[in-house]
C-alpha positions as CSV (number, residue, x, y, z in Angstrom):
1,M,0.0,0.0,0.0
2,L,1.2,3.5,-0.9
3,G,2.8,5.3,2.0
4,I,4.5,8.7,2.5
5,V,7.6,8.9,4.7
6,L,8.0,12.0,6.8
7,M,10.4,13.1,9.6
8,L,11.7,10.5,12.1
9,G,10.9,7.7,9.7
10,I,7.2,7.8,10.5
11,V,5.1,6.4,7.6
12,Y,1.6,7.7,6.9
13,N,-0.8,5.7,4.9
14,S,-2.2,7.8,2.1
15,S,-5.8,7.4,3.2
16,V,-4.9,8.5,6.7
17,L,-3.0,11.4,5.3
18,S,-6.0,12.6,3.3
19,D,-7.9,12.8,6.6
20,V,-5.1,14.8,8.3
21,L,-4.4,17.3,5.6
22,P,-7.5,19.6,6.0
23,F,-6.6,20.0,9.7
24,F,-2.9,20.2,8.9
25,S,-3.5,23.1,6.5
26,R,-4.9,25.3,9.2
27,L,-1.9,25.2,11.4
28,S,1.1,27.5,11.9
29,T,4.6,26.3,11.0
30,A,5.3,25.4,14.6
31,E,2.1,23.4,14.9
32,K,2.8,21.6,11.6
33,N,6.2,20.6,12.9
34,A,4.7,19.3,16.1
35,Q,2.1,17.2,14.2
36,I,4.9,15.7,12.0
37,V,7.1,14.9,14.9
38,L,4.2,13.2,16.7
39,G,3.0,11.3,13.7
40,G,-0.6,12.6,14.1
41,S,-2.9,15.2,15.6
42,R,-1.7,16.7,18.8
43,L,-4.4,17.2,21.4
44,R,-5.3,20.7,22.5
45,A,-4.6,21.4,26.2
46,P,-7.4,22.5,28.6
47,I,-8.3,26.1,29.4
48,L,-8.8,26.9,33.1
49,D,-10.2,29.7,35.1
50,R,-8.2,31.7,37.7
51,N,-9.0,29.1,40.4
52,G,-8.1,26.0,38.3
53,N,-11.7,25.1,37.3
54,V,-11.8,23.5,33.8
55,I,-13.5,25.7,31.2
56,T,-12.7,23.7,28.0
57,D,-11.4,20.2,27.5
58,Y,-12.1,17.0,25.5
59,S,-15.4,15.3,26.3
60,D,-13.8,11.9,26.5
61,K,-10.0,11.3,26.6
62,T,-10.2,7.5,26.8
63,D,-9.2,7.0,23.2
64,N,-6.9,9.8,21.9
65,K,-7.0,8.4,18.4
66,T,-10.6,9.3,17.9
67,L,-10.5,12.8,19.4
68,N,-11.0,15.8,17.1
69,D,-12.1,19.4,17.2
70,D,-15.7,18.3,17.8
71,D,-14.7,16.6,21.0
72,Y,-13.0,19.8,22.4
73,I,-15.9,21.5,24.2
74,I,-16.8,24.1,26.8
75,M,-17.4,22.2,30.0
76,R,-19.2,25.1,31.8
77,D,-22.3,26.9,30.5
78,P,-21.5,27.3,26.8
79,Y,-23.7,30.4,26.4
80,A,-21.7,32.1,29.2
81,F,-18.4,31.3,27.7
82,S,-18.7,30.9,23.9
83,S,-18.1,34.6,22.9
84,L,-15.0,34.6,25.2
85,I,-13.6,31.1,24.3
86,G,-14.5,30.8,20.6
87,Y,-15.3,27.5,18.9
88,S,-13.5,24.5,17.5
89,S,-15.1,22.4,14.8
90,T,-14.1,19.7,12.4
91,R,-15.9,21.4,9.6
92,Y,-15.2,25.1,10.4
93,G,-11.8,24.8,12.2
94,I,-11.2,27.3,15.0
95,G,-12.7,30.8,15.3
96,G,-12.8,33.7,17.7
97,G,-11.8,34.1,21.3
98,I,-9.1,32.4,23.3
99,I,-9.0,29.2,21.2
100,S,-8.1,31.1,18.1
101,K,-5.5,33.4,19.8
102,F,-3.8,30.7,21.8
103,N,-4.2,27.7,19.5
104,S,-0.4,27.3,19.1
105,T,0.1,27.4,22.9
106,L,-2.7,24.9,23.4
107,T,-1.5,22.5,20.8
108,V,2.3,22.9,20.7
109,G,3.3,24.7,23.9
110,T,7.0,25.1,24.2
111,N,7.5,21.7,22.4
112,S,9.2,20.4,25.5
113,F,9.6,16.7,26.4
114,L,6.4,16.9,28.5
115,N,4.5,18.3,25.5
116,I,5.7,15.4,23.3
117,R,5.2,12.7,25.9
118,N,1.7,13.9,26.7
119,N,0.8,14.6,23.1
120,T,-0.5,18.0,24.0
121,G,0.4,21.7,24.3
122,N,0.4,23.9,27.3
123,T,-2.6,24.7,29.5
124,V,-3.9,28.3,29.5
125,Q,-5.1,29.6,32.8
126,L,-7.3,32.7,32.5
127,T,-7.9,35.5,34.9
128,I,-11.6,34.9,34.5
129,D,-13.6,33.6,37.5
130,A,-15.9,31.0,36.0
131,D,-18.6,31.3,38.6
132,L,-18.7,35.1,38.2
133,Q,-18.8,34.8,34.4
134,E,-21.9,32.5,34.7
135,Y,-23.5,34.7,37.3
136,V,-23.2,37.8,35.2
137,Y,-24.3,36.1,32.0
138,N,-27.5,34.8,33.7
139,L,-28.1,38.3,35.1
140,T,-27.8,40.1,31.8
141,K,-28.5,37.4,29.1
142,D,-31.6,39.1,27.8
143,N,-29.6,42.3,27.0
144,K,-27.8,43.3,23.9
145,G,-24.5,44.4,25.3
146,A,-21.5,43.5,27.5
147,V,-20.2,43.4,31.0
148,V,-16.6,43.8,32.1
149,V,-15.3,43.3,35.6
150,T,-11.6,43.9,36.4
151,N,-9.4,44.3,39.5
152,A,-6.7,46.8,40.4
153,D,-4.0,44.7,38.7
154,G,-5.9,44.7,35.4
155,E,-7.0,41.1,35.6
156,I,-10.2,40.6,33.7
157,L,-12.5,38.7,36.1
158,C,-15.5,38.7,33.8
159,L,-16.0,39.4,30.1
160,V,-19.6,38.7,29.0
161,S,-21.1,39.6,25.6
162,T,-24.7,39.2,24.7
163,P,-26.5,37.9,22.7
164,T,-24.3,34.9,22.3
165,Y,-24.2,31.3,20.9
166,N,-23.5,27.8,22.0
167,A,-20.0,26.9,20.7
168,N,-20.6,23.2,21.4
169,E,-23.3,23.1,18.7
170,I,-21.0,24.3,16.0
171,K,-20.0,20.9,14.8
172,A,-19.6,19.1,11.4
173,G,-23.3,18.6,10.8
174,E,-24.4,22.2,11.5
175,S,-25.7,24.5,8.8
176,D,-23.2,27.0,7.5
177,I,-22.4,29.3,10.4
178,F,-21.3,32.1,8.0
179,T,-24.8,32.3,6.3
180,D,-27.2,30.9,8.9
181,A,-29.2,33.9,10.2
182,K,-29.3,32.6,13.7
183,Y,-25.5,33.3,14.0
184,E,-25.6,36.8,12.5
185,G,-23.5,39.2,14.6
186,L,-22.9,36.7,17.4
187,F,-19.2,36.2,16.7
188,Y,-18.4,39.8,17.6
189,N,-17.6,40.3,21.2
190,N,-19.4,43.5,22.3
191,A,-17.0,43.9,25.2
192,Y,-14.0,44.7,23.1
193,E,-14.5,44.2,19.4
194,Y,-17.0,46.9,18.4
195,P,-16.4,50.5,19.6
196,R,-19.6,52.5,20.0
197,V,-20.6,56.0,21.0
198,P,-20.0,56.2,24.8
199,G,-22.4,58.9,25.9
200,S,-22.0,60.5,29.3
201,V,-19.5,58.0,30.7
202,F,-17.0,59.9,28.5
203,K,-17.6,62.9,30.8
204,L,-14.9,61.2,33.0
205,I,-12.4,62.3,30.4
206,S,-14.0,65.7,30.1
207,S,-13.8,66.0,33.9
208,V,-10.0,65.6,33.7
209,V,-9.8,68.3,31.1
210,I,-11.9,70.7,33.2
211,S,-10.1,70.0,36.5
212,E,-6.6,70.3,34.9
213,S,-7.6,73.6,33.3
214,G,-8.5,75.1,36.6
215,L,-12.2,75.4,35.7
216,S,-13.7,72.9,38.1
217,K,-14.6,75.3,40.8
218,V,-15.7,78.2,38.6
219,P,-19.5,78.4,39.1
220,Y,-21.5,77.7,35.9
221,C,-25.0,79.0,35.2
222,D,-27.0,76.2,33.6
223,E,-29.9,77.3,31.5
224,G,-30.8,73.9,30.1
225,V,-29.5,74.6,26.6
226,T,-26.3,76.0,25.0
227,Y,-25.3,76.5,21.4
228,T,-22.3,75.7,19.1
229,D,-20.8,78.4,16.9
230,S,-23.0,77.2,14.1
231,G,-26.2,77.5,16.2
232,F,-26.7,73.9,16.9
233,A,-28.6,73.5,20.2
234,I,-27.3,71.2,23.0
235,Y,-29.8,70.2,25.7
236,N,-29.6,68.4,29.0
237,S,-31.3,65.1,29.3
238,S,-35.1,65.7,29.5
239,K,-34.2,69.4,29.0
240,A,-33.6,69.8,32.7
241,T,-32.2,73.1,34.1
242,L,-30.0,73.3,37.3
243,G,-29.5,77.1,37.4
244,T,-26.5,78.8,39.0
245,Q,-23.6,77.5,41.0
246,V,-22.9,74.3,39.0
247,T,-19.4,73.0,39.7
248,L,-17.7,69.9,38.3
249,S,-18.8,67.4,41.0
250,K,-22.4,68.5,40.7
251,A,-22.2,68.3,36.9
252,I,-20.9,64.7,37.2
253,C,-23.7,63.8,39.6
254,Y,-26.5,65.2,37.4
255,S,-24.7,64.6,34.1
256,I,-25.2,68.1,32.8
257,N,-24.5,68.2,29.0
258,T,-24.5,72.0,28.8
259,Y,-21.8,72.3,31.5
260,F,-19.4,69.8,29.9
261,A,-20.0,71.2,26.4
262,D,-19.3,74.8,27.4
263,V,-16.5,74.3,29.9
264,V,-14.5,71.9,27.8
265,N,-15.0,74.4,24.9
266,T,-13.4,77.0,27.2
267,A,-10.5,74.6,28.1
268,G,-9.9,74.2,24.3
269,A,-9.2,71.6,21.7
270,H,-5.5,71.3,22.5
271,K,-6.1,70.3,26.1
272,F,-9.0,67.9,25.1
273,N,-6.7,66.2,22.6
274,E,-3.9,65.9,25.1
275,V,-6.0,64.2,27.7
276,A,-7.6,61.8,25.2
277,E,-4.2,60.8,24.0
278,R,-3.0,60.3,27.5
279,F,-5.8,57.8,28.1
280,L,-4.9,56.1,24.8
281,I,-8.1,57.1,23.0
282,G,-7.9,57.2,19.2
283,G,-6.1,54.2,17.6
284,R,-5.5,50.6,18.5
285,L,-4.2,49.1,21.8
286,P,-2.8,45.6,21.7
287,L,-3.6,43.4,24.6
288,D,-2.6,39.8,25.5
289,F,-5.7,38.3,23.9
290,A,-6.8,40.9,21.3
291,S,-6.5,44.5,20.3
292,I,-9.1,47.2,21.1
293,S,-9.7,50.2,19.0
294,S,-11.2,53.7,19.7
295,T,-11.9,56.9,17.8
296,F,-11.5,60.5,18.8
297,D,-11.8,63.3,16.3
298,I,-13.0,66.8,17.4
299,S,-11.9,68.6,14.2
300,G,-14.3,70.4,11.8
301,N,-17.7,71.9,12.1
302,G,-16.4,74.9,14.1
303,N,-16.5,73.9,17.7
304,G,-19.4,71.6,17.1
305,Q,-17.5,68.3,17.2
306,L,-15.6,69.4,20.3
307,M,-18.7,70.4,22.2
308,A,-20.5,67.2,21.2
309,S,-17.6,65.0,22.2
310,A,-17.4,66.7,25.6
311,F,-20.6,64.9,26.6
312,G,-19.8,61.7,24.7
313,Q,-21.4,62.1,21.3
314,G,-19.8,63.3,18.1
315,R,-17.2,61.0,16.5
316,T,-16.0,59.5,19.7
317,L,-16.2,55.7,19.8
318,L,-15.1,53.4,22.7
319,T,-15.5,49.8,23.7
320,P,-16.8,48.8,27.2
321,L,-13.3,47.4,28.0
322,H,-11.7,50.7,27.3
323,I,-14.3,52.5,29.4
324,N,-13.5,50.1,32.2
325,M,-9.8,51.1,31.8
326,I,-10.6,54.7,32.1
327,T,-12.8,54.1,35.2
328,S,-9.9,52.3,36.8
329,A,-7.5,55.1,35.9
330,V,-9.5,57.9,37.3
331,A,-10.2,55.9,40.5
332,T,-6.6,54.8,41.2
333,G,-4.5,57.3,39.3
334,N,-2.8,54.6,37.2
335,L,-3.8,53.5,33.7
336,V,-3.3,49.7,33.9
337,E,-3.3,47.3,30.9
338,P,-6.1,44.8,31.2
339,H,-5.1,41.1,30.6
340,L,-7.0,37.9,30.3
341,V,-4.2,35.2,30.7
342,R,-3.0,34.6,34.2
343,R,-0.5,31.7,33.6
344,I,0.7,29.2,31.0
345,L,1.3,25.7,32.4
346,E,3.1,22.6,31.2
347,P,1.0,19.4,30.8
348,G,-0.1,17.4,33.9
349,E,-1.9,18.1,37.1
350,D,1.2,19.7,38.6
351,G,2.5,21.3,35.4
352,K,5.3,23.7,35.8
353,V,4.5,27.4,35.3
354,V,5.9,28.5,31.9
355,K,4.7,32.1,32.0
356,T,3.0,34.3,34.5
357,T,1.4,37.6,33.4
358,K,2.5,40.5,35.7
359,P,0.4,43.7,36.1
360,K,1.5,46.4,33.6
361,V,1.0,50.1,34.4
362,L,0.8,52.0,31.1
363,H,0.8,55.4,32.7
364,S,1.4,56.0,36.4
365,N,0.0,59.1,38.1
366,I,-2.1,59.8,35.1
367,I,-4.1,62.4,37.0
368,S,-3.4,64.4,40.2
369,Y,-4.8,63.6,43.6
370,E,-6.9,66.8,43.4
371,T,-8.4,65.8,40.0
372,A,-9.1,62.3,41.2
373,T,-10.8,63.6,44.3
374,E,-13.1,65.9,42.3
375,I,-14.2,63.1,40.0
376,H,-14.5,60.7,42.9
377,D,-16.9,63.1,44.8
378,G,-19.0,63.5,41.7
379,M,-19.2,59.7,41.1
380,V,-20.1,58.9,44.7
381,A,-22.9,61.5,44.7
382,A,-24.1,60.1,41.3
383,A,-24.2,56.5,42.7
384,N,-26.4,57.8,45.6
385,Y,-28.5,59.6,43.1
386,Y,-29.0,56.4,41.0
387,G,-30.1,54.6,44.2
388,L,-27.0,52.4,44.6
389,Y,-26.3,51.5,48.2
390,D,-23.3,50.2,50.1
391,V,-22.0,46.6,50.1
392,N,-20.4,44.5,52.8
393,Y,-16.8,44.1,51.7
394,K,-14.4,42.2,54.1
395,G,-16.7,42.8,57.0
396,E,-16.9,46.5,56.5
397,R,-19.5,48.8,54.9
398,C,-18.2,50.3,51.7
399,F,-19.8,52.6,49.1
400,I,-19.9,52.5,45.3
401,A,-18.8,55.3,42.9
402,A,-20.5,55.3,39.5
403,K,-21.3,57.2,36.3
404,T,-24.0,56.4,33.8
405,G,-24.2,57.2,30.1
406,T,-26.9,57.3,27.4
407,A,-25.8,57.8,23.8
408,E,-28.0,58.5,20.9
409,V,-27.3,56.0,18.0
410,R,-29.8,57.5,15.6
411,A,-32.1,60.3,16.6
412,D,-35.3,58.7,15.1
413,S,-34.6,55.1,16.2
414,G,-35.3,55.4,19.9
415,I,-32.3,53.0,20.4
416,T,-29.5,54.2,22.7
417,N,-26.2,52.8,23.9
418,N,-26.6,52.7,27.7
419,Y,-23.7,52.4,30.1
420,I,-22.9,52.4,33.8
421,T,-19.3,52.2,34.9
422,A,-18.4,52.0,38.6
423,Y,-15.8,51.0,41.2
424,F,-15.7,50.0,44.9
425,P,-14.7,50.3,47.6
426,E,-15.0,54.1,46.9
427,D,-12.2,54.9,49.4
428,N,-9.8,52.2,48.2
429,P,-10.8,51.1,44.7
430,Q,-10.2,47.3,44.0
431,Y,-12.9,46.3,41.5
432,F,-14.2,48.1,38.4
433,I,-17.5,47.2,36.6
434,T,-18.7,48.4,33.3
435,I,-22.1,47.4,31.8
436,M,-23.4,48.3,28.3
437,D,-26.9,47.7,27.0
438,I,-28.2,48.7,23.6
439,S,-32.0,49.3,24.0
440,E,-34.6,52.0,24.5
441,A,-33.8,52.4,28.2
442,Y,-31.4,54.8,29.9
443,G,-28.0,54.2,31.5
444,S,-29.5,54.7,35.0
445,S,-31.6,51.5,34.4
446,L,-28.4,49.5,34.7
447,A,-28.0,50.4,38.4
448,V,-29.9,47.3,39.4
449,P,-27.6,44.7,37.7
450,L,-24.6,46.8,38.8
451,Q,-25.7,46.6,42.4
452,S,-26.1,42.8,42.1
453,I,-22.7,42.4,40.5
454,C,-21.0,44.5,43.2
455,K,-22.7,42.5,45.9
456,Y,-21.7,39.2,44.4
457,V,-18.0,40.3,44.0
458,A,-17.9,41.7,47.6
459,E,-19.4,38.5,49.1
460,N,-17.0,36.3,47.1
461,E,-13.9,38.4,47.1
462,E,-11.7,35.5,48.3
463,D,-12.2,33.9,44.8
464,F,-10.5,36.9,43.2
465,E,-7.4,37.2,45.3
């Protein structure tokens, strides 16, 4: 019978080779070399959560010869994890998420003796807490949006995107996932892959501009409306009017569009651009698992784009993950890079640690203590205004600081991008939560799920150490 001789004298039967080639053609050079050395398909290693709980693995390892992509499944709730993990399929290969990004690590690893002996790559341990991921998914699964939870080290504890799909159903017999309507739009992760108009949560950036320009304590008279140079009217939400003596903290609390439009306009475009650039807004930011993009352009239309961007409209686009970064930075004073991989481990129950991700501060002391305090006071007042209450954290009562946002997508649609972004404890920020929901509601409607998430995190904080 015809055979083909490859490295190390291994002989492949031609019929077997024809089955291997479709899989083989999808691999990187390093992965192909590993497949040749092993004389067959190398198994993909498990993906674990931060506490060692298995997220993905093979459904049955009793017979390695029969295992393929269809056997590598999400062991937890697939709807909670599919947009994060991605899919593996005999018919469609691998796509999206961690499986796609780290396929070489999972199948090849460092190509050490242990990798070869165990016929597998290296285990990827995420910063995700699996129980929190499932809790948040079940809390928000009826929304169209995302939830991001991080800690002060930039570890991503939860990354939920909805609506989502069941990766375990994407197998060889499925209809074409690229044309089937039920999968339309589901492979985009709303948490980091699709920047949108941020609305009033962007007032955190405008607050930095105002504070650093020495304008935060200058009383502002709010008449409920202001105008751009071209005569375009800017109103407060519900056309509310606060009158005289509006300062920065009060404007944050009540989210006064006119205040931010006028005072940032006074601060000027140069300062606005400088602060946006400092917070890495406008461009692409590479992370350990993906890149996030954002847009910031206040040029043209006189001062119209600047004034619109000051309250989160205009051409400004951000992802929930980037908004979460900004929230963490104004709370702690440090802009920390978020990361999703905690460790890479060699095969086996006691696999040696190959790599550990260390916290990375992209910009320390990004704002002054005075600026941070002014924003903090406004966000604490806002949380109280939204009806958020304290949580029990490590046996002590602690408060939440928050800011909402509601951004118009299209004036006649009634659909808005709604956000709430928060941190706690307010006097020593450790956890940062950002929720987005695309609906006909308002950002303040997200206070209820935010309260539930803060309570869950506070009561289970030992899982996030």
